[in-house]
OpenMM code with the backbone's topology and positions (N, CA, C; nanometers):
from openmm import Vec3, app, unit

residues = "UNK UNK UNK UNK UNK UNK UNK UNK UNK UNK UNK UNK UNK UNK UNK UNK UNK UNK UNK UNK UNK UNK UNK UNK UNK UNK UNK UNK UNK UNK UNK UNK UNK UNK UNK UNK UNK UNK UNK UNK UNK UNK UNK UNK UNK UNK UNK UNK UNK UNK UNK UNK UNK UNK UNK UNK UNK UNK UNK UNK UNK UNK UNK UNK UNK UNK UNK UNK UNK UNK UNK UNK UNK UNK UNK UNK UNK UNK UNK UNK UNK UNK UNK UNK UNK UNK UNK UNK UNK UNK UNK UNK UNK UNK UNK UNK UNK UNK UNK UNK UNK UNK UNK UNK UNK UNK UNK UNK UNK UNK UNK UNK UNK UNK UNK UNK UNK UNK UNK UNK UNK UNK UNK UNK UNK UNK UNK UNK UNK UNK UNK UNK UNK UNK UNK UNK UNK UNK UNK UNK UNK UNK UNK UNK UNK UNK UNK UNK UNK UNK UNK UNK UNK UNK UNK UNK UNK UNK UNK UNK UNK UNK UNK UNK UNK UNK UNK UNK UNK UNK UNK UNK UNK".split()
positions = [
    Vec3(0.8394, -0.0173, 1.4536),
    Vec3(0.8354, -0.0072, 1.3077),
    Vec3(0.7384, 0.1048, 1.2674),
    Vec3(0.7909, 0.2015, 1.1959),
    Vec3(0.7094, 0.3161, 1.1516),
    Vec3(0.6628, 0.2891, 1.0067),
    Vec3(0.5321, 0.2940, 0.9886),
    Vec3(0.4692, 0.2575, 0.8601),
    Vec3(0.4032, 0.3803, 0.8001),
    Vec3(0.4218, 0.3988, 0.6691),
    Vec3(0.3408, 0.4935, 0.5925),
    Vec3(0.2471, 0.4110, 0.5073),
    Vec3(0.1199, 0.4491, 0.5054),
    Vec3(0.0210, 0.3823, 0.4229),
    Vec3(-0.0150, 0.4780, 0.3087),
    Vec3(-0.0174, 0.4255, 0.1875),
    Vec3(-0.0558, 0.5042, 0.0697),
    Vec3(-0.1872, 0.4481, 0.0153),
    Vec3(-0.2871, 0.5396, 0.0055),
    Vec3(-0.4224, 0.5023, -0.0322),
    Vec3(-0.4735, 0.5831, -0.1544),
    Vec3(-0.5761, 0.5283, -0.2182),
    Vec3(-0.6460, 0.6070, -0.3203),
    Vec3(-0.7590, 0.6844, -0.2483),
    Vec3(-0.8343, 0.7638, -0.3270),
    Vec3(-0.9368, 0.8466, -0.2691),
    Vec3(-1.0446, 0.7661, -0.1983),
    Vec3(-1.0777, 0.6501, -0.2518),
    Vec3(-1.1857, 0.5666, -0.1949),
    Vec3(-1.1440, 0.5156, -0.0588),
    Vec3(-1.0239, 0.4531, -0.0523),
    Vec3(-0.9745, 0.3975, 0.0751),
    Vec3(-0.9370, 0.5040, 0.1754),
    Vec3(-0.9092, 0.6239, 0.1303),
    Vec3(-0.8819, 0.7356, 0.2237),
    Vec3(-1.0081, 0.7959, 0.2798),
    Vec3(-1.1231, 0.7528, 0.2270),
    Vec3(-1.2528, 0.8071, 0.2734),
    Vec3(-1.2836, 0.9419, 0.2177),
    Vec3(-1.2301, 0.9731, 0.0986),
    Vec3(-1.2525, 1.1063, 0.0378),
    Vec3(-1.3505, 1.1074, -0.0744),
    Vec3(-1.4203, 0.9962, -0.0968),
    Vec3(-1.5193, 0.9886, -0.2027),
    Vec3(-1.5042, 0.8625, -0.2859),
    Vec3(-1.6004, 0.8406, -0.3744),
    Vec3(-1.6015, 0.7237, -0.4582),
    Vec3(-1.5288, 0.7461, -0.5885),
    Vec3(-1.5678, 0.6655, -0.6878),
    Vec3(-1.5021, 0.6732, -0.8184),
    Vec3(-1.5156, 0.8114, -0.8783),
    Vec3(-1.6220, 0.8826, -0.8480),
    Vec3(-1.6439, 1.0175, -0.9033),
    Vec3(-1.5417, 1.1184, -0.8494),
    Vec3(-1.4701, 1.0846, -0.7472),
    Vec3(-1.3705, 1.1758, -0.6860),
    Vec3(-1.2270, 1.1330, -0.7234),
    Vec3(-1.2136, 1.0690, -0.8414),
    Vec3(-1.0845, 1.0152, -0.8847),
    Vec3(-0.9781, 1.1201, -0.9094),
    Vec3(-1.0160, 1.2465, -0.9225),
    Vec3(-0.9158, 1.3505, -0.9452),
    Vec3(-0.8738, 1.4187, -0.8131),
    Vec3(-0.8964, 1.3540, -0.7023),
    Vec3(-0.8546, 1.4046, -0.5700),
    Vec3(-0.7037, 1.4272, -0.5742),
    Vec3(-0.6569, 1.5504, -0.5465),
    Vec3(-0.5126, 1.5736, -0.5514),
    Vec3(-0.4370, 1.5040, -0.4385),
    Vec3(-0.3087, 1.5056, -0.4521),
    Vec3(-0.2164, 1.4456, -0.3575),
    Vec3(-0.2323, 1.5129, -0.2187),
    Vec3(-0.2281, 1.4313, -0.1143),
    Vec3(-0.2360, 1.4872, 0.0195),
    Vec3(-0.1856, 1.3881, 0.1211),
    Vec3(-0.1936, 1.4250, 0.2468),
    Vec3(-0.1493, 1.3336, 0.3511),
    Vec3(-0.1810, 1.3889, 0.4902),
    Vec3(-0.1834, 1.2988, 0.5857),
    Vec3(-0.2032, 1.3341, 0.7245),
    Vec3(-0.1082, 1.2487, 0.8086),
    Vec3(-0.0584, 1.3056, 0.9159),
    Vec3(0.0328, 1.2304, 1.0031),
    Vec3(-0.0473, 1.1467, 1.1067),
    Vec3(-0.1400, 1.0700, 1.0570),
    Vec3(-0.2237, 0.9794, 1.1342),
    Vec3(-0.2929, 0.8814, 1.0401),
    Vec3(-0.3480, 0.7748, 1.0947),
    Vec3(-0.4182, 0.6823, 1.0088),
    Vec3(-0.5538, 0.7403, 0.9661),
    Vec3(-0.5853, 0.7374, 0.8377),
    Vec3(-0.7172, 0.7802, 0.7899),
    Vec3(-0.7726, 0.6677, 0.7006),
    Vec3(-0.9062, 0.6687, 0.6863),
    Vec3(-0.9716, 0.5718, 0.5996),
    Vec3(-0.9331, 0.4290, 0.6330),
    Vec3(-0.8986, 0.3517, 0.5333),
    Vec3(-0.8636, 0.2084, 0.5514),
    Vec3(-0.7401, 0.1900, 0.6360),
    Vec3(-0.6564, 0.2903, 0.6501),
    Vec3(-0.5387, 0.2739, 0.7368),
    Vec3(-0.5805, 0.2489, 0.8822),
    Vec3(-0.6967, 0.2919, 0.9204),
    Vec3(-0.7469, 0.2668, 1.0566),
    Vec3(-0.7713, 0.1194, 1.0832),
    Vec3(-0.7918, 0.0379, 0.9776),
    Vec3(-0.8151, -0.1056, 0.9946),
    Vec3(-0.6940, -0.1733, 1.0585),
    Vec3(-0.5769, -0.1156, 1.0465),
    Vec3(-0.4538, -0.1764, 1.0956),
    Vec3(-0.4340, -0.1533, 1.2469),
    Vec3(-0.5046, -0.0535, 1.3019),
    Vec3(-0.4768, -0.0133, 1.4413),
    Vec3(-0.4858, -0.1257, 1.5414),
    Vec3(-0.5819, -0.2174, 1.5297),
    Vec3(-0.5968, -0.3270, 1.6264),
    Vec3(-0.4877, -0.4294, 1.6183),
    Vec3(-0.4079, -0.4292, 1.5123),
    Vec3(-0.3061, -0.5295, 1.4891),
    Vec3(-0.1610, -0.4799, 1.4961),
    Vec3(-0.1451, -0.3501, 1.5084),
    Vec3(-0.0114, -0.2912, 1.5081),
    Vec3(0.0729, -0.3399, 1.6230),
    Vec3(0.0104, -0.3640, 1.7407),
    Vec3(0.0913, -0.4051, 1.8572),
    Vec3(0.1510, -0.5429, 1.8347),
    Vec3(0.0882, -0.6262, 1.7470),
    Vec3(0.1408, -0.7599, 1.7174),
    Vec3(0.2775, -0.7558, 1.6476),
    Vec3(0.3050, -0.6420, 1.5824),
    Vec3(0.4278, -0.6275, 1.5069),
    Vec3(0.5131, -0.5107, 1.5552),
    Vec3(0.4796, -0.4592, 1.6730),
    Vec3(0.5478, -0.3424, 1.7282),
    Vec3(0.5494, -0.2297, 1.6275),
    Vec3(0.4319, -0.2018, 1.5676),
    Vec3(0.4270, -0.1010, 1.4630),
    Vec3(0.3401, 0.0210, 1.4967),
    Vec3(0.3566, 0.1261, 1.4208),
    Vec3(0.2743, 0.2448, 1.4321),
    Vec3(0.2622, 0.3067, 1.2929),
    Vec3(0.1500, 0.3685, 1.2687),
    Vec3(0.1320, 0.4379, 1.1405),
    Vec3(0.1792, 0.5799, 1.1584),
    Vec3(0.2850, 0.6105, 1.0848),
    Vec3(0.3485, 0.7400, 1.0885),
    Vec3(0.2677, 0.8436, 1.0122),
    Vec3(0.2100, 0.8032, 0.8991),
    Vec3(0.1318, 0.8931, 0.8172),
    Vec3(0.0518, 0.8129, 0.7139),
    Vec3(-0.0524, 0.8795, 0.6622),
    Vec3(-0.1319, 0.8228, 0.5505),
    Vec3(-0.1188, 0.9230, 0.4378),
    Vec3(-0.0710, 0.8780, 0.3217),
    Vec3(-0.0634, 0.9614, 0.2000),
    Vec3(-0.1693, 0.9122, 0.1054),
    Vec3(-0.2220, 1.0019, 0.0257),
    Vec3(-0.3323, 0.9619, -0.0655),
    Vec3(-0.3384, 1.0501, -0.1870),
    Vec3(-0.4011, 0.9976, -0.2914),
    Vec3(-0.4405, 1.0777, -0.4094),
    Vec3(-0.5441, 0.9958, -0.4857),
    Vec3(-0.6205, 1.0657, -0.5681),
    Vec3(-0.7208, 0.9950, -0.6497),
    Vec3(-0.6535, 0.9086, -0.7531),
    Vec3(-0.7184, 0.7954, -0.7840),
    Vec3(-0.6602, 0.7052, -0.8821),
    Vec3(-0.6563, 0.7670, -1.0226),
    Vec3(-0.7593, 0.8467, -1.0587),
    Vec3(-0.7551, 0.9169, -1.1886),
    Vec3(-0.6487, 1.0257, -1.1877),
    Vec3(-0.6330, 1.0934, -1.0759),
    Vec3(-0.5277, 1.1960, -1.0617),
    Vec3(-0.3913, 1.1329, -1.0868),
    Vec3(-0.3719, 1.0149, -1.0264),
    Vec3(-0.2456, 0.9428, -1.0445),
    Vec3(-0.2270, 0.9042, -1.1917),
    Vec3(-0.3293, 0.8422, -1.2514),
    Vec3(-0.3141, 0.7916, -1.3880),
    Vec3(-0.3015, 0.9029, -1.4912),
    Vec3(-0.3460, 1.0236, -1.4589),
    Vec3(-0.3276, 1.1370, -1.5476),
    Vec3(-0.1819, 1.1774, -1.5650),
    Vec3(-0.1023, 1.1525, -1.4600),
    Vec3(0.0394, 1.1852, -1.4640),
    Vec3(0.1155, 1.0953, -1.3690),
    Vec3(0.1286, 0.9672, -1.4034),
    Vec3(0.1812, 0.8708, -1.3077),
    Vec3(0.3265, 0.8943, -1.2640),
    Vec3(0.4108, 0.9290, -1.3562),
    Vec3(0.5535, 0.9496, -1.3225),
    Vec3(0.5719, 1.0623, -1.2218),
    Vec3(0.5112, 1.1789, -1.2516),
    Vec3(0.5230, 1.2957, -1.1644),
    Vec3(0.4587, 1.2699, -1.0277),
    Vec3(0.3413, 1.2075, -1.0261),
    Vec3(0.2740, 1.1794, -0.8996),
    Vec3(0.3529, 1.0778, -0.8165),
    Vec3(0.4040, 0.9747, -0.8773),
    Vec3(0.4869, 0.8762, -0.8037),
    Vec3(0.6125, 0.9410, -0.7479),
    Vec3(0.6731, 1.0323, -0.8237),
    Vec3(0.7920, 1.1043, -0.7730),
    Vec3(0.7568, 1.1915, -0.6533),
    Vec3(0.6412, 1.2574, -0.6592),
    Vec3(0.5985, 1.3438, -0.5456),
    Vec3(0.5697, 1.2583, -0.4226),
    Vec3(0.5002, 1.1445, -0.4405),
    Vec3(0.4754, 1.0539, -0.3269),
    Vec3(0.6076, 1.0031, -0.2676),
    Vec3(0.7004, 0.9706, -0.3541),
    Vec3(0.8354, 0.9240, -0.3099),
    Vec3(0.9058, 1.0337, -0.2306),
    Vec3(0.8959, 1.1564, -0.2743),
    Vec3(0.9606, 1.2686, -0.2037),
    Vec3(0.8934, 1.2881, -0.0658),
    Vec3(0.7592, 1.2710, -0.0591),
    Vec3(0.6896, 1.2812, 0.0692),
    Vec3(0.7366, 1.1706, 0.1656),
    Vec3(0.7506, 1.0510, 0.1117),
    Vec3(0.7972, 0.9370, 0.1932),
    Vec3(0.9379, 0.9657, 0.2434),
    Vec3(1.0244, 1.0180, 0.1586),
    Vec3(1.1642, 1.0452, 0.1964),
    Vec3(1.1685, 1.1408, 0.3157),
    Vec3(1.0842, 1.2466, 0.3109),
    Vec3(1.0841, 1.3440, 0.4208),
    Vec3(1.0389, 1.2830, 0.5546),
    Vec3(0.9469, 1.1874, 0.5466),
    Vec3(0.8894, 1.1299, 0.6715),
    Vec3(0.9721, 1.0158, 0.7289),
    Vec3(1.0630, 0.9567, 0.6518),
    Vec3(1.1578, 0.8537, 0.6970),
    Vec3(1.0920, 0.7335, 0.7652),
    Vec3(1.0027, 0.6636, 0.6974),
    Vec3(0.9426, 0.5429, 0.7591),
    Vec3(1.0401, 0.4268, 0.7521),
    Vec3(1.0048, 0.3209, 0.8224),
    Vec3(1.0783, 0.1942, 0.8116),
    Vec3(1.0283, 0.1117, 0.6924),
    Vec3(0.9005, 0.1300, 0.6604),
    Vec3(0.8351, 0.0507, 0.5548),
    Vec3(0.7161, 0.1301, 0.5009),
    Vec3(0.6800, 0.1024, 0.3762),
    Vec3(0.5637, 0.1682, 0.3159),
    Vec3(0.4660, 0.0605, 0.2684),
    Vec3(0.3406, 0.0775, 0.3051),
    Vec3(0.2334, -0.0170, 0.2695),
    Vec3(0.1428, 0.0496, 0.1693),
    Vec3(0.1400, 0.0019, 0.0478),
    Vec3(0.0543, 0.0521, -0.0602),
    Vec3(-0.0666, -0.0372, -0.0700),
    Vec3(-0.1703, 0.0017, -0.0034),
    Vec3(-0.2916, -0.0794, 0.0024),
    Vec3(-0.3535, -0.0622, 0.1385),
    Vec3(-0.4640, -0.1290, 0.1560),
    Vec3(-0.5244, -0.2382, 0.0801),
    Vec3(-0.6010, -0.1865, -0.0434),
    Vec3(-0.5739, -0.2487, -0.1565),
    Vec3(-0.6350, -0.2079, -0.2833),
    Vec3(-0.7706, -0.2768, -0.3066),
    Vec3(-0.7985, -0.3821, -0.2308),
    Vec3(-0.9177, -0.4631, -0.2550),
    Vec3(-0.9254, -0.4947, -0.4028),
    Vec3(-1.0401, -0.4707, -0.4683),
    Vec3(-1.0565, -0.5015, -0.6094),
    Vec3(-1.0627, -0.3749, -0.6955),
    Vec3(-1.0005, -0.2671, -0.6472),
    Vec3(-0.9985, -0.1414, -0.7244),
    Vec3(-0.8765, -0.1425, -0.8194),
    Vec3(-0.9015, -0.1747, -0.9456),
    Vec3(-0.7922, -0.1975, -1.0415),
    Vec3(-0.6990, -0.0779, -1.0615),
    Vec3(-0.7596, 0.0443, -1.0729),
    Vec3(-0.6729, 0.1596, -1.0965),
    Vec3(-0.5846, 0.1872, -0.9728),
    Vec3(-0.6368, 0.1585, -0.8548),
    Vec3(-0.5585, 0.1737, -0.7330),
    Vec3(-0.4468, 0.0691, -0.7324),
    Vec3(-0.4763, -0.0525, -0.7790),
    Vec3(-0.3739, -0.1568, -0.7864),
    Vec3(-0.2558, -0.1132, -0.8734),
    Vec3(-0.2858, -0.0489, -0.9866),
    Vec3(-0.1783, -0.0004, -1.0745),
    Vec3(-0.0969, 0.1052, -1.0012),
    Vec3(-0.1650, 0.1994, -0.9367),
    Vec3(-0.0984, 0.3070, -0.8651),
    Vec3(-0.0112, 0.2491, -0.7524),
    Vec3(-0.0671, 0.1547, -0.6765),
    Vec3(0.0063, 0.0959, -0.5624),
    Vec3(0.1340, 0.0276, -0.6104),
    Vec3(0.1253, -0.0522, -0.7156),
    Vec3(0.2435, -0.1228, -0.7663),
    Vec3(0.3480, -0.0271, -0.8174),
    Vec3(0.3064, 0.0734, -0.8970),
    Vec3(0.4007, 0.1689, -0.9503),
    Vec3(0.4706, 0.2459, -0.8412),
    Vec3(0.3956, 0.2972, -0.7437),
    Vec3(0.4524, 0.3763, -0.6352),
    Vec3(0.5421, 0.2926, -0.5486),
    Vec3(0.5004, 0.1733, -0.5162),
    Vec3(0.5857, 0.0821, -0.4334),
    Vec3(0.7211, 0.0577, -0.5012),
    Vec3(0.7180, 0.0320, -0.6314),
    Vec3(0.8421, 0.0088, -0.7052),
    Vec3(0.9304, 0.1319, -0.7057),
    Vec3(0.8733, 0.2485, -0.7271),
    Vec3(0.9563, 0.3691, -0.7273),
    Vec3(1.0184, 0.3958, -0.5935),
    Vec3(0.9447, 0.3771, -0.4856),
    Vec3(0.9973, 0.3970, -0.3510),
    Vec3(1.1150, 0.3003, -0.3247),
    Vec3(1.0954, 0.1730, -0.3611),
    Vec3(1.2028, 0.0750, -0.3449),
    Vec3(1.3260, 0.1169, -0.4204),
    Vec3(1.3092, 0.1584, -0.5450),
    Vec3(1.4229, 0.1889, -0.6299),
    Vec3(1.4932, 0.3166, -0.5900),
    Vec3(1.4191, 0.4226, -0.5581),
    Vec3(1.4781, 0.5505, -0.5303),
    Vec3(1.5227, 0.5688, -0.3862),
    Vec3(1.4531, 0.5030, -0.2895),
    Vec3(1.4817, 0.5282, -0.1501),
    Vec3(1.5372, 0.4033, -0.0779),
    Vec3(1.5291, 0.2864, -0.1390),
    Vec3(1.5689, 0.1609, -0.0759),
    Vec3(1.4938, 0.1407, 0.0557),
    Vec3(1.3699, 0.1859, 0.0603),
    Vec3(1.2810, 0.1611, 0.1761),
    Vec3(1.1931, 0.0419, 0.1334),
    Vec3(1.1792, -0.0572, 0.2209),
    Vec3(1.0971, -0.1714, 0.1835),
    Vec3(0.9525, -0.1313, 0.1650),
    Vec3(0.8849, -0.1986, 0.0690),
    Vec3(0.7448, -0.1709, 0.0440),
    Vec3(0.6672, -0.3021, 0.0376),
    Vec3(0.5370, -0.2904, 0.0663),
    Vec3(0.4440, -0.4006, 0.0551),
    Vec3(0.3185, -0.3488, -0.0105),
    Vec3(0.2621, -0.4237, -0.1049),
    Vec3(0.1347, -0.3887, -0.1650),
    Vec3(0.0372, -0.4990, -0.1312),
    Vec3(-0.0934, -0.4731, -0.1433),
    Vec3(-0.1945, -0.5720, -0.1151),
    Vec3(-0.3121, -0.5511, -0.2130),
    Vec3(-0.3459, -0.6593, -0.2866),
    Vec3(-0.4511, -0.6508, -0.3872),
    Vec3(-0.5291, -0.7817, -0.3933),
    Vec3(-0.6567, -0.7718, -0.4349),
    Vec3(-0.7327, -0.8925, -0.4625),
    Vec3(-0.7048, -0.9344, -0.6075),
    Vec3(-0.7435, -1.0539, -0.6411),
    Vec3(-0.7153, -1.1082, -0.7753),
    Vec3(-0.7757, -1.0225, -0.8885),
    Vec3(-0.8759, -0.9410, -0.8585),
    Vec3(-0.9363, -0.8557, -0.9620),
    Vec3(-0.8439, -0.7462, -1.0095),
    Vec3(-0.7390, -0.7160, -0.9380),
    Vec3(-0.6433, -0.6129, -0.9778),
    Vec3(-0.5433, -0.6736, -1.0768),
    Vec3(-0.5927, -0.7292, -1.1834),
    Vec3(-0.5144, -0.8050, -1.2799),
    Vec3(-0.3950, -0.7255, -1.3328),
    Vec3(-0.4185, -0.6039, -1.3806),
    Vec3(-0.3114, -0.5254, -1.4408),
    Vec3(-0.2014, -0.4919, -1.3450),
    Vec3(-0.2371, -0.4504, -1.2247),
    Vec3(-0.1358, -0.4195, -1.1222),
    Vec3(-0.0547, -0.5423, -1.0823),
    Vec3(-0.1223, -0.6541, -1.0657),
    Vec3(-0.0538, -0.7768, -1.0264),
    Vec3(0.0404, -0.8238, -1.1392),
    Vec3(-0.0110, -0.8301, -1.2603),
    Vec3(0.0735, -0.8742, -1.3720),
    Vec3(0.1938, -0.7844, -1.3951),
    Vec3(0.1702, -0.6546, -1.3824),
    Vec3(0.2782, -0.5560, -1.4077),
    Vec3(0.3893, -0.5657, -1.3022),
    Vec3(0.3495, -0.5958, -1.1746),
    Vec3(0.4460, -0.5816, -1.0652),
    Vec3(0.4756, -0.7051, -0.9823),
    Vec3(0.4155, -0.8184, -1.0107),
    Vec3(0.4357, -0.9342, -0.9218),
    Vec3(0.5813, -0.9808, -0.9161),
    Vec3(0.6628, -0.9453, -1.0148),
    Vec3(0.8021, -0.9846, -1.0137),
    Vec3(0.8926, -0.8884, -0.9351),
    Vec3(0.8472, -0.7637, -0.9163),
    Vec3(0.9355, -0.6626, -0.8543),
    Vec3(0.8790, -0.5963, -0.7289),
    Vec3(0.7512, -0.6250, -0.6943),
    Vec3(0.6914, -0.5732, -0.5745),
    Vec3(0.6258, -0.6893, -0.4998),
    Vec3(0.6402, -0.6938, -0.3703),
    Vec3(0.5770, -0.8007, -0.2926),
    Vec3(0.4301, -0.7620, -0.2707),
    Vec3(0.3391, -0.8425, -0.3327),
    Vec3(0.1960, -0.8136, -0.3294),
    Vec3(0.1252, -0.9209, -0.2472),
    Vec3(0.0706, -0.8824, -0.1341),
    Vec3(-0.0043, -0.9760, -0.0483),
    Vec3(-0.1430, -1.0004, -0.1094),
    Vec3(-0.1875, -1.1257, -0.1104),
    Vec3(-0.3204, -1.1609, -0.1565),
    Vec3(-0.4199, -1.1133, -0.0504),
    Vec3(-0.5310, -1.0600, -0.0983),
    Vec3(-0.6362, -1.0157, -0.0052),
    Vec3(-0.7713, -1.0324, -0.0737),
    Vec3(-0.8796, -1.0306, 0.0027),
    Vec3(-1.0132, -1.0445, -0.0580),
    Vec3(-1.0581, -0.9174, -0.1254),
    Vec3(-1.1551, -0.9310, -0.2164),
    Vec3(-1.2166, -0.8099, -0.2727),
    Vec3(-1.3025, -0.7435, -0.1674),
    Vec3(-1.3471, -0.6242, -0.1948),
    Vec3(-1.4301, -0.5469, -0.1008),
    Vec3(-1.5478, -0.6337, -0.0616),
    Vec3(-1.5682, -0.6526, 0.0654),
    Vec3(-1.6801, -0.7332, 0.1147),
    Vec3(-1.6492, -0.8829, 0.1207),
    Vec3(-1.5287, -0.9229, 0.0818),
    Vec3(-1.4927, -1.0631, 0.0780),
    Vec3(-1.4517, -1.1163, 0.2147),
    Vec3(-1.4385, -1.2463, 0.2210),
    Vec3(-1.4033, -1.3146, 0.3449),
    Vec3(-1.2501, -1.3222, 0.3574),
    Vec3(-1.1970, -1.2999, 0.4777),
    Vec3(-1.0550, -1.3141, 0.5020),
    Vec3(-0.9774, -1.1843, 0.5183),
    Vec3(-1.0514, -1.0742, 0.5349),
    Vec3(-0.9883, -0.9441, 0.5455),
    Vec3(-0.8953, -0.9331, 0.6683),
    Vec3(-0.9448, -0.9796, 0.7820),
    Vec3(-0.8636, -0.9712, 0.9048),
    Vec3(-0.7312, -1.0443, 0.8879),
    Vec3(-0.7361, -1.1640, 0.8345),
    Vec3(-0.6122, -1.2400, 0.8156),
    Vec3(-0.5192, -1.1695, 0.7168),
    Vec3(-0.5723, -1.1133, 0.6101),
    Vec3(-0.4871, -1.0444, 0.5124),
    Vec3(-0.4257, -0.9183, 0.5720),
    Vec3(-0.4984, -0.8480, 0.6589),
    Vec3(-0.4421, -0.7299, 0.7239),
    Vec3(-0.3229, -0.7734, 0.8118),
    Vec3(-0.3427, -0.8819, 0.8868),
    Vec3(-0.2362, -0.9332, 0.9717),
    Vec3(-0.1126, -0.9748, 0.8855),
    Vec3(-0.1397, -1.0357, 0.7705),
    Vec3(-0.0308, -1.0791, 0.6821),
    Vec3(0.0432, -0.9588, 0.6258),
    Vec3(-0.0291, -0.8537, 0.5896),
    Vec3(0.0370, -0.7302, 0.5410),
    Vec3(0.1338, -0.6771, 0.6450),
    Vec3(0.0876, -0.6711, 0.7679),
    Vec3(0.1733, -0.6210, 0.8749),
    Vec3(0.2900, -0.7146, 0.9076),
    Vec3(0.2643, -0.8458, 0.9028),
    Vec3(0.3729, -0.9435, 0.9233),
    Vec3(0.4818, -0.9247, 0.8176),
    Vec3(0.4379, -0.9058, 0.6926),
    Vec3(0.5374, -0.8900, 0.5857),
    Vec3(0.6150, -0.7602, 0.6039),
    Vec3(0.5466, -0.6547, 0.6468),
    Vec3(0.6166, -0.5285, 0.6752),
    Vec3(0.7242, -0.5536, 0.7807),
    Vec3(0.6910, -0.6257, 0.8850),
    Vec3(0.7853, -0.6559, 0.9914),
    Vec3(0.9020, -0.7402, 0.9393),
    Vec3(0.8737, -0.8422, 0.8608),
    Vec3(0.9770, -0.9267, 0.8071),
    Vec3(1.0747, -0.8451, 0.7208),
    Vec3(1.0171, -0.7541, 0.6397),
    Vec3(1.1030, -0.6726, 0.5526),
    Vec3(1.1888, -0.5744, 0.6328),
    Vec3(1.1358, -0.5160, 0.7386),
    Vec3(1.2132, -0.4192, 0.8163),
    Vec3(1.3243, -0.4879, 0.8966),
    Vec3(1.3045, -0.6152, 0.9284),
    Vec3(1.4074, -0.6856, 1.0029),
    Vec3(1.4994, -0.7632, 0.9067),
    Vec3(1.4782, -0.7474, 0.7765),
    Vec3(1.5565, -0.8120, 0.6720),
    Vec3(1.5571, -0.9635, 0.6859),
    Vec3(1.4436, -1.0161, 0.7317),
    Vec3(1.4300, -1.1647, 0.7436),
    Vec3(1.4087, -1.2256, 0.6047),
    Vec3(1.4281, -1.3555, 0.5958),
    Vec3(1.4029, -1.4259, 0.4719),
    Vec3(1.2501, -1.4321, 0.4526),
    Vec3(1.2031, -1.3781, 0.3387),
    Vec3(1.0576, -1.3731, 0.3148),
    Vec3(1.0105, -1.4772, 0.2113),
    Vec3(1.1034, -1.5617, 0.1627),
    Vec3(1.0660, -1.6503, 0.0517),
    Vec3(0.9512, -1.7429, 0.0864),
    Vec3(0.9511, -1.8044, 0.2040),
    Vec3(0.8431, -1.8929, 0.2425),
    Vec3(0.7107, -1.8155, 0.2586),
    Vec3(0.7194, -1.6970, 0.3161),
    Vec3(0.6007, -1.6114, 0.3354),
    Vec3(0.5409, -1.5778, 0.1979),
    Vec3(0.6239, -1.5325, 0.1064),
    Vec3(0.5826, -1.4903, -0.0261),
    Vec3(0.5159, -1.6087, -0.0988),
    Vec3(0.5753, -1.7228, -0.0896),
    Vec3(0.5226, -1.8411, -0.1571),
    Vec3(0.3811, -1.8721, -0.1089),
    Vec3(0.3539, -1.8505, 0.0196),
    Vec3(0.2287, -1.8866, 0.0774),
    Vec3(0.1192, -1.7764, 0.0650),
    Vec3(0.1573, -1.6507, 0.0801),
    Vec3(0.0589, -1.5458, 0.0948),
    Vec3(0.0635, -1.4359, -0.0143),
    Vec3(0.1523, -1.4468, -0.1135),
    Vec3(0.1663, -1.3426, -0.2142),
    Vec3(0.1480, -1.3957, -0.3551),
    Vec3(0.1342, -1.3035, -0.4492),
    Vec3(0.1220, -1.3425, -0.5889),
    Vec3(0.2596, -1.3719, -0.6490),
] * unit.nanometer
topology = app.Topology()
chain = topology.addChain("A")
for resn in residues:
    res = topology.addResidue(resn, chain)
    for name in ("N", "CA", "C"):
        topology.addAtom(name, app.Element.getBySymbol(name[0]), res)
């Protein structure tokens, strides 16, 4: 299973909130928070094909155009699934993750998974009906390892077109 991870500037390791205008970019390897998945990829026969990123303020300044560009990047790389997160408790990233996940699903029919803590109220409320959002702890919270494993399990379930209803009921918003 080939996974693309989409991150904001903080999770990509490119700076804090002050670097919110970080332009769109990517690397064909895991960077920042995407590295957290490396120890668990073998459990789902997965690999990270690429990490795409942009600043949350950069995204919010022009969401439609930025989401379209991220979608075009995903299309070129041909992953099996796209993981938008982990967003932790970064609300602007939660909005970006939900928007981008939905556009990728609609335009490319590639399965997507998002992951947010309960603090991402706007992103969860906006997208809980149309994007599968895994529950996760806020930054520094307890349960991160389990939520990382759940994100990858859901990616695997979606790529194999398995029934996810029980999983969603238990681990998603």
